[in-house]
C-alpha positions in Angstrom: 63.8 83.7 111.8 64.5 84.3 115.5 68.0 83.3 116.8 68.7 82.7 120.4 72.0 83.6 121.5 73.9 83.3 125.0 74.4 86.5 126.6 77.3 85.9 129.1 77.0 85.1 132.8 74.0 86.8 134.7 74.9 89.2 137.4 74.6 87.9 141.0 73.5 89.8 144.0 75.2 90.6 147.2 78.9 91.0 147.8 81.1 88.3 146.3 78.2 86.7 144.5 79.3 84.5 141.6 77.2 84.4 138.5 76.6 80.9 137.1 73.5 81.4 135.0 73.3 82.1 131.2 70.8 84.8 130.0 69.4 84.0 126.6 68.4 86.7 124.2 66.2 86.3 121.1 67.3 88.3 118.0 65.1 88.8 115.1 66.9 88.0 111.8 65.8 88.4 108.0 66.7 86.0 105.2 69.2 87.3 102.6 66.3 87.8 100.2 64.4 90.1 102.7 67.6 91.9 103.6 68.3 92.5 99.8 64.8 93.9 99.3 65.2 96.2 102.5 68.8 97.5 101.3 68.4 97.2 97.5 71.3 95.1 97.3 71.5 92.1 95.0 72.2 88.7 96.1 75.4 88.8 94.0 76.4 92.1 95.9 75.7 90.5 99.2 77.9 87.6 98.3 80.7 89.9 97.3 80.5 92.1 100.4 80.3 89.1 102.6 83.3 87.5 100.9 85.3 90.8 101.5 84.3 91.0 105.0 82.3 94.2 104.5 78.9 92.8 105.4 79.1 89.4 106.8 75.9 87.8 107.7 74.7 87.9 111.3 74.2 84.1 111.1 74.6 81.2 108.5 72.5 78.1 109.0 75.1 75.2 109.4 72.5 72.6 107.7 71.4 74.4 104.5 74.0 77.6 104.4 71.3 80.1 104.2 72.4 83.4 105.4 70.6 85.8 107.7 71.0 89.5 108.6 69.7 91.6 111.4 68.3 95.2 111.4 71.4 96.5 112.7 73.3 95.8 109.4 70.9 97.9 107.4 72.7 101.3 108.0 76.2 99.6 107.0 74.5 98.3 103.9 73.2 101.7 102.8 76.7 103.4 103.7 78.2 100.8 101.5 75.9 101.8 98.6 76.6 105.4 99.1 80.4 105.0 99.1 80.2 102.7 95.9 78.4 105.6 94.4 81.7 107.7 94.9 83.7 104.8 93.3 85.4 104.0 96.5 87.4 100.7 96.4 86.1 98.0 98.6 89.3 98.1 100.6 88.8 101.6 101.5 85.2 101.1 102.3 86.4 98.4 104.8 88.5 101.1 106.7 85.6 103.4 106.8 83.2 100.8 108.2 86.0 99.8 110.8 86.4 103.3 111.9 84.5 104.9 114.8 81.6 107.1 113.8 83.4 110.6 114.4 86.4 109.2 112.2 84.3 108.4 109.0 83.6 111.9 107.7 87.5 112.6 107.7 88.1 109.3 105.8 85.4 110.2 103.2 86.9 113.7 102.7 90.5 112.2 102.2 89.1 110.0 99.6 87.4 112.8 98.0 90.4 115.0 98.0 92.4 112.3 96.4 89.9 111.7 93.7 90.0 115.4 92.9 93.7 115.5 92.8 93.8 112.6 90.3 91.0 114.1 88.2 93.1 117.4 87.9 96.3 115.7 87.3 94.4 113.7 84.5 93.1 117.0 83.0 96.7 118.2 82.9 97.8 115.1 81.2 94.9 115.3 78.6 96.1 118.9 77.9 99.6 117.7 77.6 98.8 114.9 75.2 96.4 117.1 73.0 99.3 119.7 72.7 101.3 117.0 71.1 98.7 116.0 68.7 97.2 119.2 67.7 99.7 121.2 65.4 99.6 124.9 65.8 97.8 125.0 69.1 100.6 124.3 71.4 100.6 126.7 74.5 104.3 126.7 75.6 105.1 127.2 79.3 106.7 130.5 80.4 110.6 129.7 80.7 112.6 132.3 82.5 116.1 132.6 83.9 117.5 133.5 87.3 121.1 133.7 88.8 122.1 131.4 91.6 124.8 131.5 94.2 127.1 128.7 94.9 125.3 126.1 97.0 126.3 123.3 99.4 123.8 120.5 99.8 123.5 117.3 102.0 122.2 114.6 99.7 121.2 111.0 99.3 121.1 108.9 95.9 119.0 106.1 94.9 118.3 104.5 91.6 114.5 104.6 91.2 111.8 104.1 88.4 109.2 106.9 87.9 106.7 105.3 90.2 109.3 105.2 93.0 110.2 108.9 92.8 107.7 110.5 95.1 108.3 107.7 98.0 112.1 108.3 97.6 111.8 112.0 97.8 109.6 112.0 101.0 111.6 109.2 102.8 115.0 110.8 101.8 113.9 114.2 102.9 112.8 112.8 106.4 116.4 111.3 106.7 118.1 114.5 105.5 116.2 117.0 107.4 117.8 116.1 110.8 121.3 116.2 109.3 120.6 119.5 107.8 119.3 120.8 111.3 122.4 119.6 113.0 124.6 121.5 110.4 122.8 124.7 111.0 119.4 124.4 109.2 118.1 124.6 105.8 119.6 127.2 103.5 117.3 126.9 100.7 114.4 124.7 99.1 114.4 121.0 98.7 116.0 120.1 95.3 115.8 116.8 93.5 118.5 116.3 90.9 118.2 113.7 88.1 121.8 112.4 87.5 120.4 110.1 84.5 117.2 109.6 82.8 114.3 108.1 84.5 111.5 107.0 82.4 109.1 104.1 81.4 112.1 102.2 79.7 114.7 102.5 82.6 115.1 103.5 86.2 117.8 106.1 86.9 119.9 107.8 89.7 118.1 110.7 91.6 119.7 112.7 94.1 117.7 114.2 96.8 119.3 117.3 98.3 118.9 119.9 101.0 120.8 123.2 100.9 122.9 124.0 104.0 125.4 126.7 104.9 128.6 126.9 103.0 131.8 125.5 104.7 130.0 122.1 105.5 132.5 119.3 104.7 132.1 115.6 103.6 133.6 114.6 107.1 130.5 116.2 108.7 128.3 113.5 107.4 128.2 109.7 107.2 126.9 107.4 104.5 124.5 107.3 102.7 124.4 111.0 103.2 126.9 112.9 101.0 127.9 116.6 100.5 127.5 118.2 97.2 128.9 121.6 96.3 127.7 123.5 93.1 129.2 126.6 91.7 127.2 130.0 91.3 125.6 130.3 87.8 122.2 130.8 86.0 119.1 128.4 85.8 116.5 128.3 83.2 113.3 127.2 84.7 109.6 126.5 84.1 107.3 127.0 87.2 104.5 124.3 87.7 101.7 123.4 90.0 101.2 120.4 92.4 99.2 118.6 89.8 101.7 119.1 87.0 104.4 117.5 89.1 102.8 114.1 88.5 104.6 111.8 86.1 104.3 111.8 82.9 102.9 115.4 82.7 106.0 116.7 84.4 107.8 115.8 81.3 106.2 118.8 79.5 108.1 121.2 81.6 111.4 119.5 81.1 110.6 119.5 77.2 109.9 123.3 77.4 113.0 124.1 79.3 115.3 122.1 77.1 113.7 123.4 73.9 114.1 127.0 75.2 117.8 126.5 75.8 118.2 125.2 72.4 116.4 128.0 70.7 118.5 130.4 72.7 121.8 128.7 72.0 122.6 128.1 75.7 124.3 124.9 76.8 123.2 123.0 80.0 126.0 122.9 82.6 124.6 120.7 85.1 121.8 117.9 85.6 118.2 119.0 85.5 116.4 119.4 88.8 113.1 120.1 90.6 113.2 122.7 93.2 110.2 122.5 95.6 110.0 126.0 97.0 106.5 125.3 98.6 105.2 122.4 100.5 104.1 119.8 98.2 101.6 117.3 100.0 99.3 120.0 101.7 99.2 122.1 98.4 96.0 122.6 96.3 96.5 120.7 93.0 96.5 124.3 91.1 99.1 125.9 93.5 102.5 126.5 92.1 104.9 124.5 94.2 108.0 123.5 92.1 110.5 125.0 89.6 111.6 122.6 86.8 115.3 123.9 86.2 118.3 123.3 84.3 121.7 125.1 85.1 123.3 126.6 82.0 126.2 128.6 80.8 126.4 131.1 77.9 
């Protein structure tokens, strides 16, 4: 099929000339069957991609509804096939196709990194599940202790469920960081304190906290920011990687710390917390980034 398309006003000649003609351009099109053979996409796939806006036909005959494609769409069709080979969702493929050519490699790399992080997290989760199913083959985490000074924090609380915890930590940190800078800067690592249990059955109160210099008073901040002062004491903690921070495998670290305290006859004195001593988002999944800690007294 050859389709004749109007190509805008033709350029005039001479200063101030006004174009009035319409140039006609003839474009060669191929039927959906021919396009399917060229690209090795089934008719079902072509309909799916057309319906999702990924690969819309260049022309649809208004009389019979036949779909036609042009040669320029072959490259996009083959890119879709490659990205589907990576199990990339159609929505993300749409972002890649809409991006400029020099932006596409970065989008694919970001997707690949996300997949690898998910796979690593799933491997940790599988190990966690197997350790609970196989008797005598548990591999407990190393739980150690350290002393800590009295700490003053600027904090923000929210009731969240497990899925909402990462977004709350990030958004809260973005709000608290300027407050901490105004009060003299960070005096320690980001700490997320669990005031009540958060699990599949219930949401709970989570308090995100940035350490600041001592002497900061409640009057120095305004709601929803608060000031929290904790006494000096001791922490029992297990160090975990970025992948292990994911829920529910993070529960293993909490279980290990509380089990260690019970074996040692020690009593928790303050709520459990996550202490992020290294940047989380940019860390490799196997990099250690967080201590799962429980303050205790003897």
